[in-house]
C-alpha positions, 0 to 999 in steps of 0.5 A, a space after each residue: 500499500 505504501 508502495 501504491 501511495 508513493 507511485 501515486 505521489 510520484 504520478 502527481 509530482 510528474 504531472 506537476 512537473 509536466 504542467 511547469 514544463 509546459 508552461 515554461 515552454 509557453 513563456 518561452 514561446 511568447 518571449 520569442 514572439 515579443 523579441 521578434 516584435 522588438 526586432 520588427 519594431 527596432 527595424 521599423 525605427 530605422 525606416 523611420 530614421 530614414 525618412 526623418 534624415 531624408 525629411 531634413 535633407 528635403 528641408 535644407 534643400 529647400 531652405 538653400 531654394 529660399 535663400 537662392 531667392 532672396 538673394 535673386 530678389 535684391 540682384 534683380 529688381 526687374 523680375 520682382 513680380 516673378 520672384 514674389 510669386 515664387 518666394 509665395 510658392 516657397 512659403 507654401 512648401 515651407 509651411 507644408 514641410 513644417 507640418 510635415 516636421 511636426 507630424 514626423 516629431 509626434 510620430 517620433 515621441 509616439 515611437 519612443 513611447 512605444 519603445 519604452 513600452 516595448 521596453 518594459 514589456 521586455 523587463 516584465 518578461 525577463 522577470 517572469 523568465 527568472 521566476 519560472 527558472 527559480 521555480 523550475 529549480 525548486 521543483 527540480 530540488 523537491 524532486 530529487 528529494 522526493 527521488 532520494 526519499 523514494 530510493 530510501 524507502 525502497 532500500 528500507 523495504 528490500 531490507 525488511 523484505 530481505 531481512 523476514 
C-alpha cells in the first residue's frame, strides 16, 4: 500500500513537473514572439529615422532654395513679380514641410513611447522568465528529494523484505 501511495505521489509530482515544463515552454514561446516584435519595431524605427533624415535633407534643400530666391530678389529688381510668386510658393512649401516636421516629431514621440512600453514588457518578461527558472529549480530540488526518499524507502523495504 505504501508503494502504491508512493506511486500515486510520484505520478502527481510528475504531472506537476510536466505542467510546469509546458508552462515554461509557453513562456519561452511568448518571449520569442516579443523579441521578434521588438526586432520588427527596431526595423521600423530605422526606416522612420531614414525618412526623418530624408525630410531634414529636403528641408535643408528647400531652405537653400529660399536663400537663393532672396538673393535673386535683391539682385534683379526687373523680375520682382516673378520672384514674389516664387517666394509665395516657397513659403507654402515651407509651411507644408513644417507641418510634415511636426507630424514626424509627433510620430517620433509616439515611437519613443512605444519603445519604452516594449522595454517595460521585455523587463516584465525577463522577470517572469527568472521566476520560472527559480520555480523550475525549486521543483527540480523537490523532485530530487522525493526520489532520494523513494530510494531510501525502497532500500528499507528491500532490507525488511530480505530480512523477513
